C-alpha positions in Angstrom: 127.7 33.5 27.4 129.1 30.4 29.1 130.6 27.7 26.8 128.1 25.0 25.6 129.0 21.4 26.1 128.4 19.1 23.0 129.2 15.5 22.4 131.0 13.9 19.5 129.0 10.8 18.5 128.5 9.0 15.2 125.9 8.3 12.6 126.5 5.4 10.3 130.2 5.3 11.4 130.7 9.0 10.6 131.5 11.5 13.5 128.8 14.1 14.2 128.2 16.7 16.9 125.2 16.1 19.2 123.7 18.7 21.6 120.7 19.5 23.8 118.9 22.5 22.3 116.5 22.6 25.2 119.3 23.0 27.7 121.2 25.4 25.4 118.7 27.4 23.4 121.5 29.8 22.2 122.9 27.1 19.9 122.7 28.5 16.4 120.3 27.1 13.8 121.3 26.4 10.2 124.7 26.9 8.5 127.0 28.9 10.9 130.7 29.8 10.5 132.6 28.1 13.3 136.4 28.1 14.0 137.4 24.4 14.7 141.0 24.4 15.6 143.0 26.0 12.7 139.9 25.8 10.3 136.8 27.8 9.9 133.9 26.0 8.4 130.1 26.3 8.1 128.6 23.8 10.5 124.9 23.1 9.7 123.1 23.1 13.1 119.9 21.1 13.0 117.4 20.1 15.7 119.8 18.0 17.9 123.0 17.6 15.8 125.5 18.8 13.2 126.2 16.2 10.6 127.6 18.4 7.8 130.4 21.0 7.6 131.5 22.8 4.5 134.7 24.7 3.9 133.2 26.5 0.9 129.6 27.1 -0.2 128.4 23.9 -1.9 131.7 22.1 -1.1 131.9 18.5 0.1 131.0 17.6 3.6 134.2 17.9 5.7 132.8 17.3 9.2 134.6 14.0 9.6 138.0 15.6 8.7 137.3 18.5 11.1 136.4 16.3 14.0 139.2 13.8 13.4 141.6 16.8 13.3 140.4 17.8 16.8 139.9 14.3 18.4 142.0 11.9 16.3 141.0 9.0 14.0 138.6 7.5 16.5 136.5 10.6 16.8 132.9 9.7 17.8 133.4 5.9 17.4 131.7 3.5 19.9 133.6 3.2 23.1 135.0 6.8 23.0 133.9 9.7 25.1 134.7 12.9 23.2 133.3 16.2 24.5 133.7 19.6 23.0 132.8 23.2 23.9 131.0 25.5 21.6 131.6 29.1 22.6 130.9 32.5 21.1 133.6 35.1 21.8 133.5 38.6 20.3 131.0 37.5 17.7 132.9 34.4 16.6 131.8 30.8 17.3 134.5 28.3 18.2 134.4 24.5 18.7 137.2 23.2 20.9 138.2 20.0 22.7 136.7 20.3 26.3 139.4 20.5 29.0 
């Protein structure tokens, strides 16, 4: 499977992951374990975006921390153009800064 391009955007000033499910139907649905840099968290894939991530079941939303760890403190803010790739290799999903 080829990597899926996703955009880092924001909702109410918080960074989120946006994607085009019609273009990339293989994007998971619901909570899915994803390696994001040095962390593995459960990203909750919805219709067109991920707006929550949890390091532990029922834990606090850590998506902002995860995305700022990858893209810096301005992750997803207006005026930025952050793009990531979502890829599945040997059964493991990963989210990485796009080259």
